[in-house]
N, C-alpha and C positions, 0 to 999 in steps of 0.2 A: 164500251165497257166504263165507267166511273171510276174514280180514283177507290171510293171506298170499297167496290165491289172487287177491286182487283185486291186490295188489303185482305178483306175477308178471304177471299180464293188462297192468297199467299200463304197466312195463318192456317189453313187447313190443311195446307200441303205440306208446311213446316211440323204440324201437329203428328200428321199421320206417317211423315216421313220418320218421325224419332217414335212413334210408338211401332212401326214396324209392320202396318199395312201391306198385304198383298200386292204386287204390280198391277193385278186385272183391276182390283179393287181402286187402286191409284187413279188409272187413266179412265175409269167409269164416274169415279166422284170427278175427279176434275173436268170430264168432260160436260157432267150435267150440273155442275154449278157455273160453267162456263155460260153454257146454254140457258140459264135461270136468270146471270146477268144481262144477257142482251147478246153474247155472242155466237154465231147462228151456225156452231159447229155442225156438219152432219156426218162425219167419221174421223176416227184417230186410230192412228198405229204409231205403238212406240215400242222399237227393238234394241238389242244390246246385245254385245257380243258376251260370251262367257267361260270358263275354264271349266271344261266336263271333256270326260274322257269321249265323249260320242258327240255331243250336240257343240256347234260353234254357239248358238246363242238362243235368247228366247225372244218372242216379241209378242205384244198385248193388242188386241184390238177392241175396239167401240164402234157403234152405230146408233144412228137415229131412229131406225125401224128393225123391228125384230126378225131374226134369222136364225136357222140351225146352225150357225157357223160357230166354232169355238172362239172366247177371246182369250185363248193363250193357245199358241203355237211355237213350238221349237225346229230348229233349221241346222241341216247337219252343215258340213263345209263347202263352201261358194267359191272353192277355187278351181272345179272340173265340173266339164260334162253339163246338162241343163241350168244347175244351182248358177254355175258360173254365167252363162250366156244370160239368164234372167237379173241376174247382179249387174252386169255390164250394162243392161237397157235401164235400171233404176235412175233417178233424179239424183241420188245419194253418191254412184258411182262420179258421176259426171263433178258434182260438188267436191268429192276428194279429190278428185284428178286438176280441179279449176282452184283448190284450196279457198271455195265459199261455204258459209256457215248457214247462208239463208238462202232460198231461192222461191221464187214463185212461178205456178204453171196452170195455164187455163186448159178448158176442153179441146183447144184449137190443134194443141202440142201433142203430136201422134209420135213422137222420139221416144220416150217414155212408156215401157210395156206395163208398167207399176200404175199409172195414171189412167191409160186406155181401159182397162177395165173396170175403173171407179167411175169413168164417164159413163159407160153403158151403164152402171147403177144409178144414174142419174147426178153425179156430184161434176159441178162447174168448175171450180176454181180451187186452185191447193197451195200449201205452204209448206213447206218441207225444213228443216233445220237438224244442221248436227250439231252438238255442244261437245266438243274435246275435252279430256282431262288432262291436268298437266303430270310429268312424268312419274311422279310417287303415287296419284291416284291409278295407275295402268297396271293391271294384273293379265298378265296373258295376252290374247286379243283384244282384251275388255278396254277399249281406250276411246270411246265415245257413247252418248246416246242418240242414237237415229229418231226421228219423228215426224210425221207427216198427216194432213189436217185437210181435212175438206169444208167446204160448203156447196149447197145446192145453188145458193145465185150467184149470177154473171159477177165478176169481180169482189167476189168478196172480201177477200182480204184487203181492205182498204189499208189506208194509214192506221186509222184507231185500230183496228182489229189487229193489226200486226204491232202497233205497238203494246196492246194487250200481251199477245204472245210473244213478245220478247222478254217484256217483265214477269211471265209467268212460265212459260215454257222450262226455264233454267231449273226451276225449282221443282217443277216436275221431275225432272231428268237427274236432278240429285237425290229426290226420294226413290228414283226408281235405282239407282246407282246405289244406294246405301241396304237396299232389298237383295239387290243383286250381290254383293256382298258376303250378305250374312246366306245369300243360298250358297254359294261359292265353299265357304268356312265349313256347309255342313256337308257339299259335296265331297272338298276335299278327304275330311274326317272320314266320312263312309266309305269313299275308295280305298284310303290310305291305313284307317284303324279297324274297319270293320262297325257296324252300324250300332250297337250297343254300347260299344267302347267309344265310338265319337260325341253320342250323346253325352256320354257322361263327364267326357273331356269339355264338351261346349257347356254343359252345365256348372264348369267350376271346379271340375276335379281334377287339378292341372299339377298339386304339390308333388314334389318327391316323397315316397314312400306312404302316400294316402293309398288304401287298397282295404275292398272288402273281400270276410272272408265267407267263401260261399259254396254250397255242394252242385256242383255241375254233372251233366253228361259231357265227356271230353271225346270229341272225334281226331284222330290222325290218319289221314293216308297218304300215301305217295304212289308214284305208277310204277307198273313193272318192268326190269329193263330198261329203263330212260335212259342209263350210263351210255350202253350196248347201242341202242337206238342212235343216240346222240353222236356217237365216236363212228356212226355208219352214213350219216346224210350231211347234205350242205349242212353250214353253219347255218346260212340264213335261215333253214327250213326250220331249226329247234326251237325259237322263240314262239313263231306260228303253231308247232307241236306241242310245246308245254300249254299256252294260252288254250287250246283247243277244250286239253281235257282239264285244265282249270277252270275254266267257264262250267263244263258237265258237272264239276265237283259242288263249285261256288252256289248254284243255280238250285241245284237239288237243296243243298244246306240251307239257302237263304227262302228256300219256298216253305220248309217245314219251320219256321221262324230260329233256326242256328245264328250264331255269328261267327266268322269267320277272322280269326284275331291272326293269324299267320301265313304268309306264302314263305316257304322256305325250299329254295330250288323246286322241286318237282312235291314238294310236299305241303299238304292243307292240316295246319291245325285251328278246330273250331272248337267251341261249347254249345252245348242246349241248357241255358239257363231256366229253370220254370219251378214256381215253388210244388209243385206236383212231379214229385220225383219219375213215376210211372209214367206221367204224359212226355216227360220229355225223354223220357227211354224209348217209347214207340216213337216220337219224332224222327228219333235220330235214326229208326231201322226204319220208317218211311224216307227219308230222305238217302239213305244207302240203295235202299231200292230203287230209286228212281234216280238215283249217282248208275247203276248198274244199264236200268234204260237210256239215259241217258248215251252212254258209251257205247251201245249199241248200235244206236241210230248214227252217231258220230263214226265208229267204225266204217259203218258201212258208206257213209260218204265220203270218208279219206281212202278206203278201198279204191272204192270208183273215181278216184282221183291220181292213183297208184302213191299213192303216201304212207309211210308209215303208221301202224295200228299197235293199240296197247290196251291194257286193262291196268286196273288198280287195286291194290291192297288196303284195306280200313281196317284199323281199332278202334274198338269202343269201350269205354272205361268209364266209371262213376266215382268222384272221389270229393276232396274238401282242396280247394284253391284257394290261393290269394289271387283277385282281380284286382289291378290297379297301378299306379305308376311304379316303374322299376327302372334305374337308370342313374346318369348322373345331373346335375343342373343344367349342363347345356345340351344333353340328351336323352330324352325319355321314353318308353316304351309303354304303353296302355295294353297289358297282357295276363296272362292267366300264369303262375310260377307254384311250383310247390311237387313234391316227391310223384302225384297222380299224373301229371304232365308227363313226369319221365317215363313212368309206368307206361300209358298209352302210346307213348311214340315206340316202345320196348315189344309192344304186344303187336302193333302193326308189323314191326320187324319180324316177328315170327310169324306170319303169313308164309313166306318164302319157303320156310323151313319145314311147317306142315301142309304145305300146296294147297293153303286154302285161301280165300281173296276177301274172307272178313272174317275176323277173330274178336269175341266179346270175354271181358275179364267177368272173376266170379264174381265181383261187387254188381257189375251189369245184369248178369243172368242171376242173381240171387233176386232180384227188386222187382224182377217180371212178375207177372200174375201167372196162374197155371195154363191156360190157354198158350200165352208165350212161350214157356220154359216148353213146352210139348213140339215147338218149332226149331229146337236148338240140340246139338247131342255137344258131347265132349270131346275133345281130341287129345287130352291128356293133361297131365302135371308138368307145370316147365318152370324150371329157375330162369327168370329173365336177366339177361347184362346189367349190369350195375344196380340190379331189386335185390333187398336181402332174403325178400321170402319166395319161395316157389309159390304158386298159384296155379290153380285148373283153368284153362282154355275152351273157349264154347263157339262152336260156328253155326251156322244154320242149317242143318239136315240134307247131305248132299241130293235126297232123294225128291225136295220140295221142287226145284225149281227143274227138273228133270221131267215133273209130272204133272200135267196141266190141272186135275182137279186140286192136288196138294198146293201147288203154288195158288189158282183161286182163292182157298182155303187162309193161306198165309196174306193173301193181298186183303183179305177182308178182315183179318184179326187187323192188319196195319192199319187200317181206314178205320176201326172202330173205335172213336176219341171220346166213348162214355167211361 
């Protein structure tokens, strides 16, 4: 590859990295441009560890032949089991152990499981690189970029080819690292702030006091008898207990377009924020209905494991809230505030007193259409603690979930999005 071709690819990588091009497109674009410039790459694999609650890292693949293989893969922990064994048989593990940044391998080397499969696909010569980050560039386990490159001809990575790779792969790694940093920021925001709140913060709404006045359906749920259950179980089991039921709630809320804003002990505060408040009400009811199904499945599993089970109380309300940054200059929270937030938590608390798992406010009930109203019954008028005015609260007609036909009609109502 001549100097001008190298400079052209370097310029493309710089521009693509600054533009935030996705990692898969970076790897594909790099490989295609390198081949066009005379570097006969037949396969490229780039991967980088990340900071994510489930995955250890992400990888990106390119091949010179068409296949059904995805150009993106995510991998979980490589510290145990089969994944650990595969990692120890990779050239990168050997390189890390020996302090190497570069290694060339041919098709006669049977030591590495990763390249053995590639030999079977017709690749004959391999170059692997590790480009390490400085201390200031490390996030979690993300401390370097790994890459493996293949050619189909014997001794394909001669000194000219290796010289080109030494010039170009670090720039590709830098662009991949830049994309990974943006993805990590978004992941952390989604996990700790909630999806919509994170997107607002990442779009620049980070100043204290910047808040929007919105109408929203508010959800507050907490677990039935969690304090008593926690006192009677091994402390090491309490966090998994909370996680199981939080997963049941959060999954149901997210599936219906809601945003979870806070986890308060065993409580969940969420909003359903749509232009059509009727649609938002119905989405919240679908989420509550799915939450009950999730709990049934969860309780069946936990009971089979002889682990404590419970249910949950849910309060739903509609009101105007301020949605934005609250706090000090050194510590902000992106959340909702206003009297309606206090009301929905009080409504959920009333579930214990009236022995109902779901209560909705009169503001929520009044905004339902006639078919929706017909599925609810009043539980009475109550003065909520700390709230100046009494209001009527409603619950789903107890007969609905006990009667198969009535339950089916209610399900059809919930799924009707027209």
